Backbone bond lengths (Angstrom), bond angles and torsions (degrees), N, CA, C in turn:
res aa  C-N    CA-C-N  psi(-1)  N-CA   C-N-CA  omega(-1)  CA-C   N-CA-C  phi
1 X - - - 1.448 - - 1.527 107.24 -
2 X 1.288 116.09 126.28 1.457 121.19 -174.05 1.522 112.96 -81.85
3 X 1.306 115.86 -39.13 1.454 121.18 -173.50 1.525 111.54 -84.29
4 X 1.310 116.52 145.24 1.466 122.06 173.74 1.522 108.05 -99.15
5 X 1.341 116.45 153.57 1.469 118.23 -178.70 1.521 112.25 -62.05
6 X 1.318 114.91 133.23 1.455 121.12 175.35 1.518 109.06 -99.87
7 X 1.288 115.08 -164.70 1.462 120.52 -179.48 1.534 110.19 -62.85
8 X 1.308 116.71 127.44 1.452 121.92 178.45 1.516 114.55 79.57
9 X 1.331 117.55 5.78 1.454 121.22 -179.42 1.527 110.72 -108.20
10 X 1.324 115.29 154.46 1.459 121.57 178.88 1.518 109.59 -137.09
11 X 1.331 115.57 158.78 1.457 121.49 172.06 1.524 106.93 -111.81
12 X 1.337 115.80 129.92 1.458 122.49 -179.49 1.519 107.52 -126.60
13 X 1.338 116.87 135.10 1.458 121.99 177.15 1.513 109.49 -121.78
14 X 1.333 115.68 143.63 1.451 120.11 177.30 1.512 111.35 168.83
15 X 1.332 115.62 -161.65 1.460 122.70 -177.98 1.532 108.50 -107.53
16 X 1.328 115.80 134.89 1.462 120.50 176.60 1.533 107.95 -77.88
17 X 1.323 116.03 125.26 1.466 121.54 179.75 1.530 109.49 -133.24
18 X 1.330 116.86 152.67 1.467 119.64 176.42 1.527 110.30 -66.18
19 X 1.326 116.99 147.49 1.466 120.06 176.52 1.524 112.00 -124.98
20 X 1.351 117.79 -13.96 1.468 121.02 177.23 1.523 108.93 -158.17
21 X 1.345 114.62 150.26 1.454 122.43 -179.74 1.521 109.33 -130.12
22 X 1.334 116.53 155.35 1.461 119.84 173.93 1.532 109.58 -88.88
23 X 1.337 116.59 -175.44 1.466 120.36 -176.69 1.531 113.08 -65.83
24 X 1.327 117.81 -16.40 1.471 122.34 177.17 1.529 111.82 -100.36
25 X 1.321 116.71 13.31 1.468 123.83 178.29 1.527 113.64 66.08
26 X 1.316 116.92 26.36 1.461 121.71 172.60 1.523 108.01 -87.06
27 X 1.314 116.73 138.81 1.467 121.14 178.87 1.522 109.06 -68.46
28 X 1.339 116.14 126.33 1.469 120.10 179.47 1.531 111.95 -118.00
29 X 1.337 116.29 -4.24 1.458 120.69 179.29 1.529 108.42 -154.92
30 X 1.340 116.33 140.91 1.463 120.59 177.83 1.521 110.24 -126.64
31 X 1.320 114.45 162.28 1.467 121.51 178.79 1.515 108.69 -141.02
32 X 1.319 115.04 166.13 1.459 121.19 171.73 1.510 106.80 -104.02
33 X 1.322 115.25 122.79 1.461 121.04 174.90 1.515 106.41 -95.32
34 X 1.327 116.41 112.13 1.460 122.44 -174.79 1.525 110.78 -108.04
35 X 1.309 116.14 173.69 1.460 120.51 179.22 1.527 110.37 -62.82
36 X 1.307 115.75 157.27 1.453 120.30 -179.25 1.513 112.53 74.10
37 X 1.330 116.48 21.01 1.463 123.13 -179.83 1.533 113.17 58.51
38 X 1.328 116.80 25.79 1.463 120.83 176.38 1.522 109.24 -83.56
39 X 1.320 115.32 143.86 1.457 121.27 177.15 1.523 109.55 -128.25
40 X 1.326 114.93 140.88 1.455 122.17 179.81 1.519 108.02 -126.97
41 X 1.324 117.65 111.93 1.457 120.89 175.80 1.521 108.62 -68.28
42 X 1.320 116.25 142.13 1.462 120.97 -179.38 1.519 109.86 -93.85
43 X 1.322 116.16 123.14 1.465 121.74 172.54 1.527 106.17 -70.21
44 X 1.328 117.61 126.35 1.465 120.66 -174.76 1.522 113.56 -80.62
45 X 1.307 117.95 2.90 1.456 119.61 175.44 1.521 108.85 -78.18
46 X 1.307 116.15 150.14 1.456 120.92 177.65 1.518 112.22 65.18
47 X 1.317 116.94 -134.87 1.460 122.76 -175.54 1.522 113.70 -72.81
48 X 1.313 118.04 -10.01 1.458 120.96 179.96 1.518 112.99 -58.39
49 X 1.328 117.79 -33.35 1.468 122.22 178.95 1.525 111.34 -61.31
50 X 1.320 116.40 -31.71 1.461 120.86 -178.31 1.532 112.43 -65.82
51 X 1.323 117.44 -21.82 1.463 120.37 -177.69 1.524 112.82 -74.40
52 X 1.337 118.49 -12.63 1.457 120.74 174.52 1.530 110.41 -61.09
53 X 1.321 117.02 -27.50 1.460 122.12 178.09 1.512 113.44 -85.62
54 X 1.327 117.90 4.93 1.465 122.10 -176.59 1.531 112.73 -118.82
55 X 1.334 117.27 18.92 1.468 119.89 -178.29 1.527 109.20 -58.54
56 X 1.333 115.63 134.40 1.468 126.98 -178.62 1.528 113.40 73.75
57 X 1.311 117.62 14.28 1.459 120.57 177.69 1.520 110.06 -107.85
58 X 1.328 115.04 150.82 1.470 121.71 176.17 1.524 107.53 -82.77
59 X 1.330 116.10 130.95 1.455 120.28 -179.86 1.522 110.94 -138.33
60 X 1.311 114.11 163.87 1.466 122.84 171.04 1.517 105.90 -124.40
61 X 1.338 116.24 128.54 1.464 122.26 -175.17 1.522 110.46 -120.23
62 X 1.310 116.05 137.29 1.452 122.86 169.82 1.515 106.24 -108.70
63 X 1.325 116.80 127.40 1.449 118.97 -179.47 1.514 112.93 -172.08
64 X 1.313 114.05 -177.02 1.465 121.20 179.80 1.519 108.70 -96.92
65 X 1.311 114.76 126.29 1.455 121.99 -176.89 1.513 110.10 -100.93
66 X 1.338 115.37 137.56 1.461 120.99 175.59 1.523 107.74 -145.20
67 X 1.322 116.33 171.86 1.463 122.43 177.50 1.528 108.61 -120.91
68 X 1.348 115.97 141.51 1.458 118.51 175.55 1.525 109.36 -84.50
69 X 1.311 117.19 -176.06 1.467 121.30 -176.69 1.527 112.97 -64.89
70 X 1.330 117.02 -22.08 1.463 121.04 178.23 1.524 112.40 -91.04
71 X 1.327 116.74 -0.94 1.453 121.30 179.17 1.517 114.42 89.32
72 X 1.335 118.12 5.06 1.461 121.11 178.37 1.523 109.66 -72.59
73 X 1.332 115.47 142.37 1.458 121.08 178.38 1.528 109.50 -81.46
74 X 1.325 116.17 134.11 1.465 122.49 177.53 1.516 107.50 -129.84
75 X 1.342 116.30 133.99 1.458 119.49 178.99 1.524 109.79 -121.12
76 X 1.337 115.09 132.64 1.455 122.24 174.30 1.525 106.36 -95.24
77 X 1.322 116.69 115.22 1.461 122.83 -171.58 1.525 110.94 -77.18
78 X 1.330 115.18 127.32 1.462 120.83 174.03 1.529 110.27 -104.33
79 X 1.327 115.78 -39.11 1.462 122.56 177.33 1.513 108.36 -147.56
80 X 1.331 116.62 153.41 1.456 119.76 172.87 1.515 109.02 -152.95
81 X 1.333 114.17 159.96 1.461 120.21 174.56 1.512 109.03 -147.68
82 X 1.323 115.21 149.61 1.454 120.61 174.96 1.516 106.92 -79.52
83 X 1.342 116.13 140.44 1.457 121.49 -179.93 1.528 109.45 -130.33
84 X 1.308 115.77 162.16 1.462 121.44 176.78 1.526 108.55 -81.24
85 X 1.344 116.92 141.62 1.480 119.80 179.62 1.510 112.72 -65.72
């Protein structure tokens, strides 16, 4: 990853896993499962859509982190790279 985190940005590492499926069992939402049992839902805007092709892979993501009303972590992906476990 070339860019370093700027103001309001974070780096998150973990495995991309499905978080929701439609009635035909197609993945419609993914998350990053990180160490410490932390989970980060992926915002599908921008580069987040590209992570659907990375399910079960280890990645490092640079993005903007926020929390929804239920306190769940959501990251808007600006850059990502596949990494070795």
